[in-house]
N, C-alpha and C positions, 0 to 999 in steps of 0.2 A: 172094788179096785184096792188093791194092797197098797198101804202107805208106806211113807218112808221109816216110821216109827218101827212097822212091823219088821222092815228089812235090817234096822239097826239092833232090834231086839233077837235077831237070828244070827247077828256077828258080822261085820263087814272088816275086820281087822287083817290087815294084808292083802285085801281083795282089790281088784281094778274095778273101778266104779264109774261108768260112763253117765255123765249127767247131759242131758240134753237140756242146755238153757236158752233163753232168750237174750243175746247181747247186742240187739239190732239197735244199737244207740245212734243218734243222731251227730254227725261229724261236722266239723268246719276245719279242713286239712285233717291234720291228726289229733285235733282238740275234742273232746266229747262236749257237747252243748247241754244234754241232760242224761244224768247217770242212773235215771229211775230205774231202768230194767235191769242193771247189774246188781244194784242193791236190793232187788227183790229177789235175786237168788242166793244171797250170802247166806241166808240161814240154813240152806240145805247142804251148800258145799260146806261150810264151817261144821255142821252136825256129824258129817261123813268124814270129814278129816280129825275131827277130834275124836272119832271113834277110830282111827287108826285106818282109815280106808286110803287107798291109792287114787285119788280123785282125778278123773278126766272130763275137763270140759268143754263141749261143743257147742258151735251155734253157728247161724247164718249172719249175715251182715249186707244189707242193700241189695242189690239184684246184678252180680256181675253175670257174664254170659257162660257159665260152666267153667271158665278158666281162670287162673292166677289173674288177680288185678290189685295193683297195691293201694288203690283209692279206697277198697274194701278190705282191707287188712284189719283183723280181731286185734292185732298188737297192741292197739290203744286201750281197748276193751281190757285185754288179759292184766295189764299194768295197772288199770283202775281196780280190777277184782283184788289183786295183790296188795293195793291201798287199804283197801276197804275190809279185806281180812286181818290187815298187819301181818302179812306173811310172803314169803317169795311165793311167785307162780311162774313157772316154766313155761316157756311158749315154744311151740313146734310150728315150724314154718310152713309146712304140708298139712294134709289132711291123714292121708292114710300111708304116708309114702317113709322113707327112711329118718325123716325129721321126727316124725310122729312117733313110730316103732322105737327109735333111741330116747325118746323125751319119756315117753310112758315106761321104759324100761328104767330109767333111771330115777324113776321116784320112788321115795322110800315110804313107809307108812306115815298116812297122815299128810302127805305130800299132795300137792295140786298142780296140775297143768291145763294149759288151754292148747286146743290144736287149732289150726288156720281154720277160716272160713269154709264152711262145709260147701256153699255154692260154687267153690272153686273147681269141684267136681261135679260134671255134667249129670252123675248118676244121683245125686242128691234128689233135684227136681225133675227127672225123667219122669214122661209119662208111660214110658215102656215098664212092664211090671220088671221083666229079666234084670234090665241094666239097673233099675234101681234096687232089687234084692243082691245083685252083685256087689254093689256097693256098701250095703248093708251088711254084708258079709265081711268085708274088709274093715268097716268100724268095730264088728263083733269081736274081731281076733285083738282089738286093742283092750277088750275090757273083761269081766266075769259078771258085772251086775248091771243092768240099766237102772235108771231114775229120769223119768220124764217130768221136766220142770219149767218148759219152755213153753208157757201158757199162749204167748203171742204167735206160736205157729201150729198150735194143735189143731187148726181147722187146713192144714194142710197136708195132702197125700204125698208125704215126702220120705225119703229113706229113713232118715235120723228119726222120722217123729212116728212114723206108722210102721214101716218094715223090722226097724231094729228091734222094739221091743219084744218081737215074736222069736227072736234070734237068742234072747238071754231071760234069764228071770228077773221081773222086772217090778217097779213101784212107781207111785207118784209121790213126786216132792213136796214140799211144804206150799210152795206158790200155789201150784196146781189145785192141790186140795184146798186151799183156802178161796182161789178163784170159783171152783167149780161151787163151793158151800155159798158162795155171795149169788151165784147165779140160780140157783134153786130158792133162793129167797126171792127172787125176782120173777120166778115161774110157778113154782109149786105150794108155797106158803107165804103169799103176798099179803102185808098188812097195807090196808086202805083208809084213806084213798091213795090210789098209786097213779103219780104222775111221771110223765116220761117227757124230757126234753130234747129235742132233734135238732142238730144244725147240719154244718158241713157243705160242701159246694153243691153235690149232685143227689136229686131227689131219687134217681136211679138205684144210689148205692144203699137207701134205706127201704126200699120197696117191700121186701121181704121181710125185714122187722116190722114195718108198721102194719101189714098184713096180719102177722102174728098177734101184735099186741092189740089193734082192735078187739081180740078176743079177752084181752089181760087187762088193760089199761082203764082208768076213768078219765084221764085228762092227758092230753098231746098237747105239747107246745112246740111249735115250728119255727125254726130262726135260719139264719146262715143263708147260703146261696140258693140252698132248696126251697125257701120261702117264696122265692120269687115265681116258682111254675106254680105253687098254691095260688098266689095273687093271680096270675094271669089266668088261670082255671077259673077264677073268679069274676073274669071279664076286665080286671084292672091293667092300665097300661104300666109296664115295667121297663121302660126306656131300653138300655142296653145292659140291664143287670143281668147276671146269669141265668139263663134260661134253657130249660130241656121241654121243647115244645111237645116232643113225640110222647112225652111222659104225662102229658095234662088229661087223657080219658082216664088212665090209672088213677090220678089224682082224685079227679071229680067222682070216682067208682067210692074212694076211701073217704070223701067227704060226706057222701051220701050214707055209707055203711054206717058211717060214725053217728050221723044223726039218728038212723035207726036202731042202733044199739044204745044209743044215749051216751057214747062217749063224746067227752067237750074235745073239740079240736080247735085250738087257740093260735090265730096267726098275729103277726105284727101288725100295729095301727099307725106306725109310724116309721121311718128308716131315715137312715144317714145316707145322701147320696153326692156323689162328687162327677165331673165329667171325663174323668178318667182314673185309672186303678193307682193306687199310691206307690211310691218308691220305697220298696221294704228294706234295702240297703243303705240309703242315706237317712230314712225316716223323716224325711222333708216335710213340713205342714203342707196338707194339702186341701185345707180351707172347706170342709164340708158344711152341706146344709140339710137342716131337719124338715123332712115333708111329709104329708100324711101317706098311707100306704098305698091310697087309692089314688093319688096324685102325683106319682113319680114323672118327672120330665123324660119327654121322649129321648133326649140327648144325653140324659145322666144315669149313671148305675148305682145301685145300691149296694152299700158295703157294710151295713151292721144295723141292726134294729136302732129304733130311736128312744129319747127318755120317757116317752108315755109308754111305750112296750115294754122297756125294763120294770116300769111301775107295775104294769100289769102281768107280768109273768112271777115277778116276787110274789105278788097277792097270789096267784093262782098256785104258788108252791109253798106259801106259808103253812097251811094247814093240812099238806100232804104228809102221811105216814110213811111212803117209800116214794123215793126218787132215782131215776135213772137218767143219765143225762150223757148223751153221746154226740159229740160235734159242736163247734164254736158257733157262737151268733153273726161273727163277722170276722173281717180281716184283723183280727187280734194283735198279729206280728207288727200292726203299725199304731201307734199313741192315739191316734185320731179316729180308729176304730175298734177300740180294745172295751169300749166301757159296757157294751151289751154282753159280752161273754163274762166281764167282770162282775156283772150284776147278777148274772146265773149263779156264778161260783159264789158270790156272797149269800146269794139267798139259800143256796144250799147249805152253807156254813151257820147261816141263820136259824134254819131248819131243825125243829126236835126228830125230823124223819130219819128213817134209815136211807144214807144218801149213796150212791154208788156213780162215780166218774167213769164212763166207758173208754177208758185208755185213748190212744192215738192223740189226735190233736187237742182233745179235752184234755187229757191228763198234762200233755204239754203246756197248755195254757193256765193251768193252775200252778205250775212252776215257775212260769215265766212272769205271770202277773203276781208271784210272790205269795201264794196263801200259803197257810200252814197245812201240809198234808195230812196231819193226824185230826184235822178238822172236817174230814169227810168220813163217810162210813167205810168206803172203801175207793181206792183208785186202780183200776183194772190195767195190767200191763199188756192187754191186746184187744185192741177195738175190733178189728175184724173178727175176732174168735168169738167176742161177747156177742156181738151181733148176730152172728149165725149161731150160737147158742140159743138166743131169744127168738130167734127165726124158727126154732126146733129142731133144727138140722143135725143130722150126727156128726160129731167132730172127729177124723180120723185118728188123732193122737190119743185122744180120750177113749175111743174103741179099743184101740191098741193094748192101752193100760189096762183096760177090763177085763181081756182075756186071760 
């Protein structure tokens, strides 16, 4: 995979460089609530601009239906990128139309522009190869070179991720190079003991990665909504907790295989329960109670791991040399149910291990709960991409950059 440093070495002054970034940030109205993904692409954009390139930054945001939707405009992200760069960033109000062409044409050497949400054009996400390629041709007309740096999108076979690199000389940006380097430490040259913490809502989202990690990890800790399917598989009452009953056979198979392979599978020993889901807008107190994991009342819902589980999980992470964490331990957005996720994050901070936070809600939780990002070995910008890489899948965006 060609690197951006090689590209810079060949000279980019005066050339239009298309940077496929991941500016898919959470918004409340037009306010960005977490700018981590924007900050992650700054080193690549800054290096290109300082070398005299005319930088065209592109990204998706949310899931618009292939047509313009003001709720998903990249205008707030473009403004934030300008603040982080300390320079004016031009903004095109379309993707490949008159505004995009004029904005790019107006760039001076070292200038930066952001074009509107790529998913406002149906060709970006089309499953029809010809439609996708046609949109990629239009994007290619805006640039001379391509730099892939949107790690959060590399698992998508989309026009700007997969098709466009084949139409321009291309290289990987700093973020993608870093992310791939970290993932190799989790798959190829692993320091042991290797502990994996998996949370989040659905066990079905993690089946592939559990399957693959049974061959790699020494210890797997499970929390979040997915834990209740494991507890149910062991014959325990889980009340009205999140449950994927159809996944119980797969879960039983994983527990059996883990035992056969000597992989330690660690499940909650106590949980916080409530008769109803908490109000995440008002954050009103919900008065949870703590019960043993095998004694959840039939009319209660498990919403976080309990205090004994927090201690147990911290002890299981204390001696690890490598830790990968993906998925919160509970409904961390509400203060009553944030302590399980906080305990796991703190255990990673306290550990001398190489620690990786696998993007998505885990990365958001780290920031929302006020942890210093530099206290972790790496915080990924792509939860889905990280998981698919750990499953052993070929990611379309990486395949395209390797050609």
